[in-house]
Structure formats: structure tokens, C-alpha cells
C-alpha positions as CSV (number, residue, x, y, z in Angstrom):
1,X,-1.2,-47.0,27.8
2,X,1.1,-45.7,25.1
3,X,-0.4,-43.1,22.8
4,X,0.8,-41.8,19.5
5,X,3.2,-39.0,18.5
6,X,2.0,-35.9,16.8
7,X,3.8,-36.8,13.5
8,X,2.0,-40.2,13.5
9,X,-1.4,-38.4,13.8
10,X,-0.4,-35.9,11.1
11,X,0.4,-38.7,8.7
12,X,-2.7,-40.7,9.7
13,X,-5.3,-38.0,9.0
14,X,-3.6,-37.3,5.6
15,X,-3.6,-41.0,4.7
16,X,0.1,-41.2,4.2
17,X,1.2,-43.0,7.3
18,X,3.3,-46.2,7.3
19,X,1.1,-49.2,7.0
20,X,2.0,-50.8,10.3
21,X,1.5,-47.5,12.2
22,X,-1.8,-46.9,10.5
23,X,-3.0,-50.4,11.4
24,X,-2.1,-50.0,15.1
25,X,-3.7,-46.5,15.2
26,X,-6.9,-47.7,13.6
27,X,-7.1,-50.7,16.0
28,X,-6.5,-48.5,19.0
29,X,-9.3,-46.2,17.9
30,X,-11.6,-49.2,17.4
31,X,-10.9,-50.1,21.1
32,X,-12.7,-46.8,22.0
33,X,-9.9,-44.7,23.5
34,X,-11.6,-41.4,24.3
35,X,-8.4,-39.4,24.3
36,X,-7.3,-40.7,20.9
37,X,-10.7,-40.1,19.4
38,X,-10.5,-36.5,20.5
39,X,-7.0,-36.3,19.1
40,X,-8.3,-37.7,15.8
41,X,-11.0,-35.0,15.6
42,X,-8.5,-32.3,16.3
43,X,-6.0,-33.5,13.7
44,X,-8.8,-33.9,11.2
45,X,-9.8,-30.3,11.7
46,X,-6.2,-29.2,11.3
47,X,-6.0,-31.2,8.0
48,X,-9.2,-29.6,6.7
49,X,-8.0,-26.1,7.7
50,X,-4.6,-26.6,6.0
51,X,-6.3,-27.8,2.8
52,X,-8.5,-24.7,2.7
53,X,-5.6,-22.4,3.5
54,X,-3.7,-23.7,0.4
55,X,-6.7,-22.7,-1.7
56,X,-6.9,-19.2,-0.3
57,X,-5.9,-16.3,-2.6
58,X,-5.5,-12.8,-1.2
59,X,-7.6,-10.1,-3.0
60,X,-5.5,-8.6,-5.8
61,X,-6.0,-5.0,-4.5
62,X,-4.6,-6.0,-1.1
63,X,-1.6,-7.7,-2.7
64,X,-0.9,-4.6,-4.7
65,X,-1.1,-2.4,-1.6
66,X,1.3,-4.7,0.2
67,X,3.8,-4.4,-2.6
68,X,3.4,-0.7,-2.7
69,X,4.2,-0.5,1.0
70,X,7.6,-2.2,0.4
71,X,8.2,0.3,-2.4
72,X,7.7,3.4,-0.1
73,X,11.3,3.1,1.1
74,X,12.7,2.4,-2.4
75,X,16.3,3.7,-2.9
76,X,16.9,6.7,-5.1
77,X,18.1,4.4,-7.9
78,X,14.5,3.3,-8.3
79,X,13.2,6.9,-8.4
80,X,13.1,9.8,-10.8
81,X,12.6,13.5,-10.0
82,X,9.8,15.5,-11.6
83,X,10.3,18.9,-13.1
84,X,8.1,22.0,-12.4
85,X,6.3,23.1,-15.5
86,X,3.7,25.5,-14.1
87,X,3.3,27.5,-11.0
88,X,0.6,30.1,-10.4
89,X,2.9,31.8,-7.8
90,X,5.1,33.0,-10.7
91,X,2.2,33.9,-13.0
92,X,1.1,37.6,-13.2
93,X,-2.3,38.2,-11.6
94,X,-5.0,39.7,-13.9
95,X,-5.3,43.5,-14.0
96,X,-7.5,44.7,-11.2
97,X,-6.6,42.1,-8.6
98,X,-2.8,42.5,-8.6
99,X,-1.5,42.9,-5.1
100,X,-4.3,40.9,-3.5
101,X,-3.6,38.0,-1.2
102,X,-3.3,34.6,-2.9
103,X,-5.1,31.9,-1.0
104,X,-4.5,29.0,-3.4
105,X,-1.6,27.9,-5.5
106,X,-1.6,25.5,-8.4
107,X,1.6,23.7,-9.6
108,X,2.1,21.1,-12.2
109,X,5.1,18.7,-12.3
110,X,6.1,16.3,-15.1
111,X,8.4,13.4,-15.6
112,X,8.9,11.1,-18.6
113,X,5.8,9.1,-17.7
114,X,3.6,11.1,-15.3
115,X,2.0,14.5,-14.8
116,X,1.1,15.5,-11.3
117,X,-1.3,18.4,-10.9
118,X,-1.4,19.9,-7.4
119,X,-3.5,22.7,-5.8
120,X,-2.4,24.0,-2.4
121,X,-4.7,26.0,-0.1
122,X,-4.3,27.2,3.4
123,X,-7.2,26.4,5.6
124,X,-8.9,29.4,7.2
125,X,-9.7,27.7,10.5
126,X,-6.0,26.8,11.3
127,X,-2.5,26.8,9.9
128,X,-2.9,23.5,8.1
129,X,-2.4,23.3,4.3
130,X,-4.7,21.3,2.2
131,X,-3.6,19.8,-1.1
132,X,-5.7,18.2,-3.8
133,X,-4.1,16.6,-6.7
134,X,-4.4,14.3,-9.7
135,X,-1.9,11.9,-11.3
136,X,-2.0,11.6,-15.1
137,X,-0.3,9.3,-17.5
138,X,1.8,11.3,-20.0
139,X,2.0,8.4,-22.4
140,X,-1.8,8.5,-22.9
141,X,-3.1,12.0,-22.8
142,X,-6.2,12.6,-20.6
143,X,-5.6,9.2,-18.9
144,X,-5.2,9.1,-15.1
145,X,-3.3,6.7,-13.0
146,X,-5.3,4.7,-10.4
147,X,-4.0,2.7,-7.4
148,X,-0.9,4.9,-6.8
149,X,0.2,5.8,-3.3
150,X,1.2,9.4,-2.6
151,X,3.6,10.0,0.4
152,X,4.6,13.3,1.9
153,X,8.1,13.4,3.5
154,X,10.3,15.8,5.3
155,X,13.8,16.6,4.0
156,X,15.3,14.2,6.6
157,X,13.1,11.3,5.4
158,X,10.4,11.4,8.1
159,X,7.0,10.5,6.6
160,X,4.4,13.1,7.3
161,X,1.3,11.5,5.8
162,X,0.3,9.3,2.9
163,X,-2.8,8.4,0.9
164,X,-3.9,6.3,-2.1
165,X,-5.3,7.9,-5.3
166,X,-8.8,7.0,-6.4
167,X,-9.9,5.4,-9.7
168,X,-9.6,8.8,-11.3
169,X,-6.0,9.4,-10.0
170,X,-7.2,12.0,-7.5
171,X,-6.1,12.4,-3.9
172,X,-6.2,14.8,-1.0
173,X,-3.8,15.5,1.9
174,X,-3.5,17.9,4.8
175,X,-0.3,18.8,6.6
176,X,1.2,21.4,8.8
177,X,3.7,23.8,7.1
178,X,7.3,22.6,7.1
179,X,10.5,23.4,5.3
180,X,11.7,21.5,2.3
181,X,8.9,18.9,2.0
182,X,9.1,16.1,-0.6
183,X,6.3,14.2,-2.2
184,X,6.6,10.6,-3.7
185,X,4.1,9.1,-6.1
186,X,4.5,5.3,-6.0
187,X,3.0,3.2,-8.8
188,X,3.4,-0.4,-9.8
189,X,5.6,-0.9,-12.9
190,X,7.1,2.5,-12.9
191,X,9.9,4.3,-11.1
192,X,8.9,6.2,-8.0
193,X,8.3,9.8,-8.9
194,X,9.8,12.3,-6.4
195,X,8.8,16.0,-6.2
196,X,10.6,18.7,-4.3
197,X,7.8,20.9,-2.9
198,X,10.0,23.4,-1.2
199,X,9.0,25.3,1.9
200,X,5.5,26.2,3.3
201,X,5.6,29.0,6.0
């Protein structure tokens, strides 16, 4: 018994097959061929699955994250460097506590469109450094940037760690001290902001 090719089945279940092929297939199914009835059910499920797949829309937040992943390795032409505008390490300590050990350091970097506020603190339990930060929109004072990705790099381009900021533009990272670390703040619709953090030892 001659059965039917896959392309004939694909056209048949979609109702677009040639009239003669459709007539022969329908007549064959009416004769009760068990194998072809099974094939019809399989191809009908494939058609239903394909129809549902065409209607599927990925969640907007996942689409945004996927696009940000491709932007992580964006070339320097699509990036801008932030400037340091405040650093507690160069501020004089108040009278009475000068000469004491500094356990935390706050720095603020700015570019044309963003302000990044960072606070570094060395953990007591080990050598790791914890940084908490917030990304603000300079175009709208007191407004933060949500949905950005913050990436920590070495000078040679190796990614140390990354995280996503929350709805208030806040984030937290931990890393082991290294020389000449870089930070990238990646946001949709803006150039990637790069920050030269320097050395931690």
C-alpha cells in the first residue's frame, strides 16, 4: 500500500492541498487505514501547535533582558566614560576621628545622562568587597533608572560579575579585590556608561 509524503499531510491538515491529492487522501482515510489515521492525528497536532506558536509573545521584560545581554559586549563607540565628581577618600575626616581607619568609601560618577552613586565596603568576614549603588537620571533630578544591567569587568575584559538594578535603580555586588576594575551600566536607549574604578587591594 502506498502512503502519503509528509508535505502532502502538511498541506492536507492546513486545508491547502491540491484537490486531487486531498480527494485521494480523504478516500484513503475513509477506508480505515490505521497508520494514516494516526498520521492525521499527529499532523493535526502539529498544525495546532504551530498556530499557537505564531500567537505567542515573549514577556516584554524578558525581551528587554535579552537585548541588554547583546549590549554587554557593545564596542567603545557605543559607550561613554563617566567622570568622578565625589570621593570620600579625598575628603578630610571630621576633627576628632582623623587618622582612623576608613571601612567604607562613597564615590559618585556622572555622565551627560546618568549619575551613579556607589558605596564600597570591605567585609569583615573575608577579603571580599561589597558595593551598593544607585543609578539616577540626570535629565530628571531625583529620578532613578530601572531595568539597567550593571557589569563588573577586569582591565583585560573578563567579566567578574553582573546584576540588574531594581525598580528604584538600586543594585548590590560583591567581588574579590583586583587591579584596574571597570564597571559598565547598560540601559536601553542610551550609550553604555563605563566607569574606571581603579584598584582595590
